[in-house]
C-alpha positions in Angstrom: 0.1 0.0 0.0 1.1 3.6 -0.9 0.2 5.1 2.5 2.8 3.1 4.7 4.7 5.4 7.0 6.7 5.0 10.2 5.3 5.8 13.8 7.0 9.0 15.0 8.1 7.5 18.4 9.2 3.9 17.4 9.8 4.0 13.6 7.8 0.9 13.0 5.8 1.2 9.8 1.9 1.4 9.7 -0.8 1.7 7.0 -3.2 4.6 7.7 -6.5 2.5 7.0 -5.0 -0.3 9.3 -4.4 2.1 12.2 -7.8 3.8 11.5 -9.6 0.4 11.8 -7.5 -1.0 14.6 -8.1 2.2 16.7 -11.9 2.1 16.1 -11.8 -1.6 17.3 -9.8 -0.6 20.4 -12.1 2.3 21.3 -15.2 0.1 21.0 -13.7 -2.6 23.0 -12.2 -0.2 25.6 -8.5 -1.5 25.0 -6.7 1.9 25.2 -4.2 3.3 24.9 -3.3 2.4 21.2 0.0 0.6 21.0 2.5 -0.2 18.1 1.8 -4.0 17.2 5.3 -4.7 16.9 7.0 -3.1 20.0 4.0 -2.0 22.2 5.2 1.5 22.3 2.2 3.8 22.8 1.2 5.6 19.5 1.5 9.4 19.6 -1.6 11.6 19.3 -0.1 12.9 16.0 0.1 9.6 14.5 -3.6 8.8 15.6 -4.6 12.1 14.2 -3.1 11.2 10.9 -5.3 8.2 10.4 -8.6 10.2 11.0 -8.6 13.0 8.3 -12.1 14.4 9.1 -11.8 17.0 11.9 -15.3 15.6 13.6 -13.7 12.0 13.7 -10.3 13.2 14.9 -11.9 15.4 17.7 -14.2 12.5 18.9 -11.2 10.0 18.9 -8.8 12.4 20.8 -11.6 13.2 23.4 -12.1 9.6 24.0 -8.3 8.9 24.1 -7.9 11.7 26.7 -10.8 10.6 28.7 -9.4 7.1 29.0 -6.0 8.3 30.0 -7.4 10.5 32.8 -9.8 7.7 34.0 -7.1 4.7 33.9 -4.5 6.7 35.8 -5.4 6.7 39.4 -2.9 9.5 40.5 -4.1 11.7 37.6 -5.7 15.0 39.1 -8.8 14.7 37.0 -11.5 11.8 36.9 -14.6 11.1 35.1 -18.1 11.6 36.8 -19.5 8.1 37.6 -23.1 9.2 37.1 -24.4 7.0 34.3 -24.3 8.7 31.0 -22.5 11.8 32.2 -18.8 11.2 31.5 -17.9 14.9 32.5 -14.3 15.3 33.6 -13.9 16.4 37.4 -11.1 17.5 39.5 -10.1 14.9 42.0 -9.8 17.4 45.0 -10.2 16.2 48.6 -13.8 16.0 49.7 -16.7 16.4 47.2 -16.8 17.4 43.8 -19.8 19.0 42.0 -20.3 17.8 38.4 -21.5 20.9 36.4 -22.9 18.7 33.8 -25.3 16.4 35.7 -25.3 18.4 39.0 -24.4 15.5 41.1 -22.1 15.6 44.0 -19.3 13.0 43.8 -17.2 11.8 46.8 -13.5 11.9 45.8 -12.4 9.3 48.1 -15.1 6.6 47.3 -16.6 7.5 44.1 -20.2 7.5 45.4 -22.5 9.9 43.9 -25.3 11.7 45.8 -28.1 9.6 44.3 -26.4 6.1 45.5 -28.6 4.5 48.4 -25.5 4.4 50.7 -24.6 8.1 50.2 -26.5 9.5 53.2 -25.2 6.9 55.8 -21.4 7.3 54.8 -21.4 11.0 53.8 -23.6 13.1 56.4 
């Protein structure tokens, strides 16, 4: 294929169509982050972006990748609102965080939201 080029970080070659399809598969099966198949080095944002020429697709992909990174890094100062369907990014400060998208209070220590049954017994 004429669109084979090297990854920026590791130098292994990839096909844009293959990277596009594999990235979509990984996003849908929650297998992020995207890694080089040959050496398991993380694929750069620039390489991922190059496989998604439409800006709308690229923006959606990069949002998903960034959210996955934040949510799968326990020491990261940001996290995702646990309320079903919300997915807003929150600051993990001590105590409680209020989600500005769904309006729920979230306990940073345990991850409970104010609508959980055990909220009042544990947080009042």
